[in-house]
LOKOLNU-448329 format. One line per field, with one value per residue (C-alpha): residue number from 0; residue in one letter; x negated, z negated, y. Coordinates in steps of 0.1 Angstrom, whole numbers, plus 5000, padded with zeros to 4 digits. Each point is the difference from the previous one (the first is absolute). Layout:
N
num = c(NUM/...) .
residuo = c(A/...) .
px = c(X/...) .
pz = c(Z/...) .
py = c(Y/...) .
//
This chain:
391
num = c(0/1/2/3/4/5/6/7/8/9/10/11/12/13/14/15/16/17/18/19/20/21/22/23/24/25/26/27/28/29/30/31/32/33/34/35/36/37/38/39/40/41/42/43/44/45/46/47/48/49/50/51/52/53/54/55/56/57/58/59/60/61/62/63/64/65/66/67/68/69/70/71/72/73/74/75/76/77/78/79/80/81/82/83/84/85/86/87/88/89/90/91/92/93/94/95/96/97/98/99/100/101/102/103/104/105/106/107/108/109/110/111/112/113/114/115/116/117/118/119/120/121/122/123/124/125/126/127/128/129/130/131/132/133/134/135/136/137/138/139/140/141/142/143/144/145/146/147/148/149/150/151/152/153/154/155/156/157/158/159/160/161/162/163/164/165/166/167/168/169/170/171/172/173/174/175/176/177/178/179/180/181/182/183/184/185/186/187/188/189/190/191/192/193/194/195/196/197/198/199/200/201/202/203/204/205/206/207/208/209/210/211/212/213/214/215/216/217/218/219/220/221/222/223/224/225/226/227/228/229/230/231/232/233/234/235/236/237/238/239/240/241/242/243/244/245/246/247/248/249/250/251/252/253/254/255/256/257/258/259/260/261/262/263/264/265/266/267/268/269/270/271/272/273/274/275/276/277/278/279/280/281/282/283/284/285/286/287/288/289/290/291/292/293/294/295/296/297/298/299/300/301/302/303/304/305/306/307/308/309/310/311/312/313/314/315/316/317/318/319/320/321/322/323/324/325/326/327/328/329/330/331/332/333/334/335/336/337/338/339/340/341/342/343/344/345/346/347/348/349/350/351/352/353/354/355/356/357/358/359/360/361/362/363/364/365/366/367/368/369/370/371/372/373/374/375/376/377/378/379/380/381/382/383/384/385/386/387/388/389/390) .
residuo = c(M/H/K/I/L/L/V/D/D/E/A/P/I/R/N/S/L/R/E/I/L/E/Y/E/N/Y/K/I/D/E/A/E/D/G/L/E/C/T/S/K/L/K/K/S/T/Y/D/V/V/L/L/D/V/K/M/P/K/M/D/G/F/D/T/L/D/R/I/R/M/I/A/P/N/T/S/V/I/M/I/S/G/H/G/H/I/S/D/A/V/E/A/V/K/K/G/A/F/D/F/I/E/K/P/L/D/M/N/K/L/Q/I/T/I/K/N/A/I/N/R/S/N/L/V/T/E/T/K/T/L/R/Q/K/I/R/H/S/G/K/I/Q/E/I/I/G/T/S/K/A/I/Q/R/V/K/E/D/I/E/L/V/A/P/M/P/R/T/R/V/M/I/T/G/P/N/G/A/G/K/E/L/V/A/R/W/I/H/E/K/S/P/R/K/E/N/P/I/V/E/V/N/C/A/A/I/P/S/E/L/I/E/S/E/L/F/G/H/E/K/G/S/F/T/S/A/V/K/K/R/I/G/K/F/E/Q/A/H/N/G/T/I/F/L/D/E/I/G/D/M/S/L/S/A/Q/A/K/V/L/R/A/L/E/E/N/R/I/T/R/V/G/G/E/K/D/I/K/V/D/V/R/V/L/A/A/T/N/K/D/L/I/Q/E/I/K/N/G/N/F/R/E/D/L/Y/H/R/L/S/V/V/L/I/H/V/P/P/L/N/D/R/R/D/D/I/P/A/L/V/E/H/F/L/N/G/F/H/Q/S/Q/G/L/P/K/K/T/V/S/A/D/A/M/L/E/M/Q/K/H/D/W/S/G/N/I/R/Q/L/R/N/A/V/E/R/L/I/I/M/T/R/G/N/V/I/A/K/E/D/V/Q/K/Q/V/T/A/R) .
px = c(1743/4979/4959/4979/4959/4985/4967/4974/4970/5010/5018/5017/5017/5014/5014/5021/5010/5006/5022/5021/5005/5009/5029/5011/5004/4970/4979/4962/4967/4964/4964/4973/4985/5004/4985/5025/5029/4996/4993/5036/5011/4989/5015/5034/5023/5005/5029/4979/4964/4990/4969/4969/4976/4970/4986/4968/4990/5031/5016/5038/4991/4983/5022/5031/4983/4995/5046/5005/4982/5009/5036/5013/5034/4994/5004/4971/5000/4969/4994/4967/4984/4985/5025/4992/5028/4968/5006/5037/4998/4975/5014/5038/4980/4983/5038/5010/5035/4989/4972/5011/4970/4995/5011/5027/5037/5015/5040/4983/4981/5030/5017/4972/4997/5041/4994/4965/5023/5030/4973/4990/5034/5004/4970/5009/5037/4983/4980/5028/5018/4969/5001/5038/4993/4970/5019/5030/4983/4977/4967/5004/4988/4974/5016/4985/4993/4970/4965/4991/5019/5003/4961/5011/5026/4975/4975/5022/5011/4963/4989/5031/4994/4968/5006/4962/4992/4999/5013/4996/5026/4994/5022/5009/5032/5028/4993/5016/4966/5016/5030/4973/4987/5030/5006/4971/5008/5033/4982/4975/4998/5005/5030/5020/4977/5000/4981/4991/4998/4974/4998/4962/5005/5029/4983/4976/4960/4998/5033/4999/4972/5031/5029/4975/4988/5019/4993/4996/5022/4978/4972/5012/5017/5033/5000/5026/5004/4983/5004/5001/4980/5010/4973/5015/5036/4995/4981/5010/5013/4991/4983/5005/4978/5010/4980/4970/4976/5014/4986/4976/4959/5006/5032/4988/4968/5026/5021/4972/4991/5037/4992/4968/5011/5036/4998/5011/4994/5028/4989/4984/4999/4976/5015/4999/5030/5003/5024/5007/5016/4997/4987/5016/4990/5010/4985/5003/4962/4973/4978/4974/4994/5015/4965/4977/5012/4996/5036/5007/4978/4992/4998/5034/5011/4983/5019/5033/5000/4995/5030/5004/5036/5008/5031/5002/5018/5036/4980/4985/5033/5025/5016/5013/5017/5035/5001/4990/5023/5027/4988/5001/5037/5018/4978/5011/5037/4999/4980/5012/5037/4988/5017/4991/4985/4985/4968/5000/4976/4984/5002/4981/4977/4994/4996/4975/4974/4998/4971/5007/4972/5017/5004/5026/5011/5006/5022/5024/5005/5003/5030/5019/5002/5010/5027/5015/4988/5018/5033/5018/4993/4975/4961/4993/4966/5009/5006/4968/4980/5021/4993/4965/4977/5006/4989) .
pz = c(0907/4967/5009/4979/5002/4999/4985/4999/5013/5007/5035/4992/4968/5022/5024/4981/4975/5037/5012/4971/4992/5040/4996/4969/5024/4986/5023/4997/5003/4988/4987/4997/4969/4979/5024/5031/4967/4994/5039/5006/4974/5011/5031/4994/4969/4986/4972/4989/4995/4995/4989/4989/4974/5013/5034/5013/5006/4971/4979/4993/4967/5023/5026/4976/4988/5032/5007/4971/5015/5033/4997/4965/5004/5021/4979/4997/4995/4990/5008/4986/4999/4972/4979/4960/4978/4999/5037/5000/4968/5018/5033/4983/4983/5031/5012/5022/4997/4992/4999/5018/5001/5028/5011/5005/4990/5032/4977/4976/5026/5017/4970/4991/5037/4999/4961/5014/5028/4976/4979/5031/5010/4963/5004/5032/4986/4972/5018/5021/4970/4989/5031/4995/4968/5006/5033/4979/4973/5021/4990/4990/5030/4995/5004/5018/5031/4983/5017/4972/4997/5035/4996/4978/5021/5027/4979/4990/5037/5012/4968/4993/5030/4991/4975/4980/5001/4966/4992/4970/4993/4976/4990/4964/4980/5014/5035/5017/5001/4994/5030/5021/4993/5001/5033/5010/4993/5017/5033/5003/5012/4960/4997/5000/4969/4964/4989/4965/4978/4970/4981/4982/4979/4983/4997/4967/5013/4981/5016/5037/5015/4987/5017/5033/5004/4975/4975/4990/4972/4966/5021/4965/4969/5014/5036/4991/5036/5036/5016/5034/5005/5024/5023/5006/5001/5029/5021/5036/4989/4984/4967/4987/4970/4986/4980/5010/4984/4967/5003/4984/5008/4994/5021/5029/4999/5012/5018/5024/5002/5007/5028/5014/5001/5003/4964/4969/4967/4967/4970/4982/5031/5026/5032/5027/5014/5038/5002/5031/4989/5015/4970/4996/4969/4986/4973/4991/4985/5021/5007/5015/4961/4985/5017/4984/4968/5003/4997/5035/5022/5031/5022/4988/5009/5035/5005/4991/5021/5035/5011/4973/5003/4973/4988/4999/4968/5002/4997/5032/5019/4987/5033/4995/4961/5019/5014/4974/4982/5020/5003/4960/5001/5020/4984/4965/5010/5022/4974/4969/5004/4994/5014/5033/4996/5023/4992/5009/5028/4969/4974/5026/5004/4965/4999/5026/4980/4970/4995/5000/4979/5001/5034/5020/4963/4984/5026/5001/4961/5002/5030/4976/4972/5021/5012/4965/4984/5025/4998/5032/5036/5004/4991/4992/4999/4958/5001/5014/4976/4968/5004/5025/5003/4960/4984) .
py = c(1103/5004/4999/4976/5006/4966/5007/4968/4990/4959/5004/4973/5011/5029/4981/4979/5030/5018/4967/4998/5039/5006/4973/5020/5026/5018/5026/4989/5016/4985/5009/4977/5027/5025/5023/4991/5000/5038/5009/4986/5019/5031/4997/4982/4998/4963/4990/4974/4992/4964/5000/4973/5004/4987/5017/5010/5034/5015/4978/4998/5023/5027/5000/5003/5033/5015/4989/5019/5031/4993/4988/5002/4992/4964/4973/4976/4963/4983/4961/4980/4967/5007/5011/5015/5016/5023/5008/5003/5027/5019/5006/5006/5024/5020/5003/4965/4990/4956/4977/4968/4969/4976/4977/5025/4989/5013/5003/5020/5020/5007/5014/5019/5018/5007/5012/5021/5014/5012/5019/5019/5008/5011/5023/5015/5009/5015/5021/5009/5010/5025/5016/5010/5006/5023/5019/5005/5019/5021/5012/5039/5022/5021/5036/5032/5015/5017/5001/4980/4968/5001/4994/4972/4983/5003/4984/4972/4991/4996/4982/4975/4976/4981/4980/4995/5034/5018/5035/5022/5026/5023/5031/5015/4984/5003/5008/4965/4977/4969/5008/5006/4967/4982/5014/4991/4963/5000/5012/4971/4965/4992/5015/4961/4994/5022/5025/5000/5028/5006/5030/4997/5029/4984/4965/4997/4998/4964/4985/5017/4966/4978/5021/5004/4965/4977/4976/4966/4984/5004/5024/5024/4998/5015/4979/4978/4987/5007/5033/5011/5030/5031/4991/4966/5015/5026/4968/5011/5033/5031/5008/5036/5011/5035/5019/4975/5028/4989/4965/4987/4998/4955/5002/5019/4975/4975/5019/5006/4963/4995/5027/4983/4962/4998/4980/5002/4982/4998/5009/4969/4977/4987/4999/5027/5006/5013/5033/5015/5040/5033/5024/5036/5023/5031/5027/5036/4997/5015/4966/5016/5021/4970/4971/5032/4999/4962/4989/4987/4976/5018/4964/4996/5038/4996/4963/5019/5028/4989/5029/5027/5017/5028/5006/5037/5017/5014/5037/4997/4989/5026/4995/4966/5009/5012/4966/4983/5014/4993/4962/4996/5021/4976/4969/5007/5005/4968/4980/5015/5010/5037/5032/5009/5037/5021/5030/5038/5007/5028/4969/4980/5027/4999/4965/5003/5028/4975/4982/4964/4985/4964/5000/4981/4982/5038/5012/4969/5002/5039/4991/4977/5025/5026/4978/4992/5032/5026/5008/5001/4985/5027/5000/5040/5012/5006/4964/4993/5028/4987/4962/4997/5028/5011/4967) .
//
């Protein structure tokens, strides 16, 4: 049985709607204002909310904003006895399924409710499909049993369940900071929602604000249409700001505001947009030194680094190299059809002695090269010396 929440400050209207909708075999609950509505949504799940616009304490539009935060998959049909085109447009912009004027046409209302329920069912089915896809393409495991990497795994287990705690992930390029961020999200209560990744170093400084916060049509020369930024895309999920040490100071100021107020403003826009995101950041830079040099805001650093996780360079976890090599050998065989090869004991020792300045990424490339360039099924010490250590 589908559940509907009626939200209207007038009891006679709620009673009339209840009588009609219960006859259509819907399960009905009521709220007399926006505050009671949000309270009920925190405790129960509804397929549809019928929401009046004009109410005391909190009007329908403010209530709609809170519903989108609390129950983003619930369809909201707004009703009003003072309907205007501008109200209808505003309601749809804020995420309402539809807007219906009073006095209510019950035939139209029932059709709208059925369509709203179909929409909710579609959202649920899509969410389930995404879950299956996510679990069928599982995140790569963090390989290794060294003390250094075990500490990273323990830190992930401790911080991941805290859905609002911000984490700063440090470490050199190629060490696996992105993988740590993905596991924090995967083990968090937000895992059903997206993780949106932003490489701050890859985006020109003049475009970073548009990338993060979006822009309105016409806000600058090439803004031919409205763009939704990464913070909005990550609503109810996680945003991962990789290489945040390369972000411009002006963008840092806006990120700080987003963290302090849980709201953003699109470039060229005037309206504040509420966002609920968990922020993970990563850098290969010494941000304390960057603060001293005037390149990074100290207040933003302290906002982001509630928890610090350091991903060690490969040279500090050489005991993990055999497991990593075996993982890459199997991976290239299964995903790319490359020949299955083994590594001799002295070849493995040679690899463990090598200076891996490029970390895991460099090791992965070296294994692929060895598979391709080695004759026979066994990678020998001489092959490693020729293809890896001599380079």
